[in-house]
N, C-alpha and C positions, 0 to 999 in steps of 0.2 A: 348540231357540234357550235353550234354560233352559240345559242342561246346557252348551252353549258358550260361554256367558258368565260360568257359575265356572270351569269351568277355566281364559277367559282373566286370570278374577281370580285363580289359585292362583298360575298363570303371573308374577302380578303381581307380587303377594305373597311370592311365593317368590327372585326375584329382586332385589327390596329387602332381604330378607332376607340373601343371599345378599351380597349390595356392602357390606351392613353388616358380617356379621362378616367377613368377608376384608379388608376395610378395619381394622374394629379388630387381627384378626393382624397385619397388618403392622404398621399403629402401635405397637401391644405390644413385636412383635420388635426395631424401631429403639430403643423406650424399656429394653430388654437392655439394646441394646449402650451407647444415651448411660451409663448408669447404669453401665456395668462401666468405661467410657472415664471415667467422674467418680472413681470411688472409683479406679483408678491411675492417673489421670494430675493430677499436683501443678500443672499449670499452668495456670492460666486462660485466660491467655493463647495457649497452647496452644490448647487446646479448643475457645474461641470462634472461633479462625482457621482450624483446622479447621474447627469448623462453617458459617463463615462460606462457605469454600473451597465444600463439599458444595450450599449453598443455590443460589450461584450457580452452579455445574456443574448443578445439576437445573432451575436457573430453565431457562438458556442449552439446554442439550442434550436436555430432553424439553418444558416446557410452553409454552415459549413458542414454539417452534417450531406447536407446537397449536395453540396460540391466532391464530397468524398466517395458519394454516392454513386459517381457518375464514373471520375477517373480513378478513385484511389488513393494509398495514402500517397505514393510516391510521387505525381501528379499534384496533388497537394498540396505537399512540403513544398514540390517547386516551382505552383502557382504563388505560393506564402511568399518565399522568397523573392520573386520576383515584382511582384506589389511592392515591399520593400526596399527592395533598391529602384525602385521607379518615384519610390516618393519624396527617396531623398535626392534621384537628380530633378523631379517638381520642387521641390524646396529650394536646393539653392538655385537654382532658377526665380523662386519669388522674393527671395532678398533683393533681387534687384530689381523688382517691383515694389514692391515696398521698402521702403530707406526711412520714413522720415522718421524721425524717433519722439516728435514729440506724437502720436501718433501710433506710438510700441504696439498697445494694447487691441486697441480699434483695428490695426492690420492684424496683429495676431489671432483675432477672432473671423478677421475673412478670412484670412488666410484658414483658417482648419474649416470655415464655413463651404468652401470652394472644394476642399480636400475629398469631403466626407463626399460634398455635389456629384466627386469626378470620380469616386472609390463606388458610391450609390449608385451612377449613371453602369458602368462596369457591371455593376450586380444585376442590374434591372435590364439587360437586353439578351442574356439569354433567358433571362424571365420570361420575358415575350414568346422569346422562341417556344418554351416548354407550355407555353400557350395558346398561341398559334396553332402551333401542330397539334395538339388534343382534345383541343373546341370545334365549335361548328355553329349554326347559324342559330340550333336552340342552348344558347344560352342561358343557362337558370340562375337565379336569384343568387343561391349561395354560390354561385362561382368568383359574379361579379362582385361578392362583399367577400369573400376571402382578398378579391385583391387588396380593395381598401383597404380590410386590417390589418392585411400588412405591411404596407406601406408608412402605418400610423407610425408605429416607433420610430420607424428611418425619419419620417416627418420632422418627429420630437429632435430626433439626436440633431439632423442637416441645418433645423434652424434655430434650437439651441446658441448658439456663436453666432449667426447672423444677427440673430437680433441683440444679443451684449456687444454686438458695433453698433445697432442704433440703424442696423437698414430696416427699411419702411415694409410695413406686409404688404402691400398694395404690390414692392419690389420683387418679395420670395415669393410672393406668386408667378412672378416669372420664372423664379428661380427655379418653382417645383414644377411650369410647366417643358422647362428644360429638362429635367432631371425623367419625366413619365416618357420624352421621344423617344427612346431606345426601347419602352417596352410598346411601341405603338408600335415600330420598324420591325421590332425583333417579331412582335405576332404575324404580322404581315409576312416577313421571312419564312417564320416557324410553319406556315400555313400551305408554303411551298413546298422547303426543304425533311421538314418534320426536324426529327432530333438523333439524325442519323453524323453529327459530329460530337459525342456526349464527351469527347478526350479536353476537345476543343474551349467548349462551355466549363467545364470543369474546370479549366486552365485558368482559363477570365475569372468565372469566380473567385478562384483562390488567389488572384494576383489581388481580387478586386479587396479580399481578407485581408491578403496581407497589407494595402493602404489604411484599408479601416482600422486594423487594428495598431500598426504606428504611429499612427493620427490622434488616435485616443493614449495610445499612452505618451506620444514627446508629445503634443498639445491640446492633450484636453485634464490626464491626469497631472500630467507634471503642474499646470496651472492653478490646479485643485492643490496639491501637495505645496504649491510656494504661498497660498491663504490660509492654509488650516496647520492641521494634526495630520499627520500617519493612520494613526489610528483614526479617525473622526470620517478620514477621506475615504478608509477604506469600507468602514464601518455605510459611508453612505455607496460608496459602489456598490457592497454587497449588499442594499436594498434595493440599486437600481438593477441589481439583478434580476432580484426576485420578482420585483415589480413584472420583471419581462418573464422570467419562466410561467408565472397566474395567468397572466394575458395570454398566451400565445399555446398556453391549458383551457385559455375560457371560450379561442374563438374555435 
């Protein structure tokens, strides 16, 4: 019995470690891509419009169907509206923290990056639970590759505003670690309880979607509109969405 319990605990923490490390790697790769785009892309409007398109594509093609499958449309809409409500509460509180008018643009980018970090963390927790509940010690390379590839576009979206705020890459790695922790913790929890609460996970995921979408529209897309025309912003957003569609169909 003690040997069985020991093996189960080892498997549990092993899954948590693998989920954490692979998520960190995926987000960091996305961060490197965002850093590259930030250095070679002169137009903030182009960067932001592409970023908005990638987030919308990620939500529409992958995360939203996942939430709807778990809990249905009614719970999805409830969670979506909850995420928007949480955004406005946190957004109002954030203005008390970022008050310096001389650094308005930098504060905007940092706030946007933090909002995306929070919403991605919300999504990553049930993702970790799903991972932990469905795997065992015999993890295949394909599963690990899937986790890494899944987090690359999220890393691009999260790190783009942070790099525009001149946040150093080594500091951004710390952010990647923080966002990856919910996957590790979720994997440990999932290996114990499994997916016995799909409605709860659906509510969490759909709340994350609501926050991601409102952040994308209010903090990212509107900023792109301020820097360029509506037609150009829509075109770049469409290209960003297309990039994610192609990406998700290739992995």
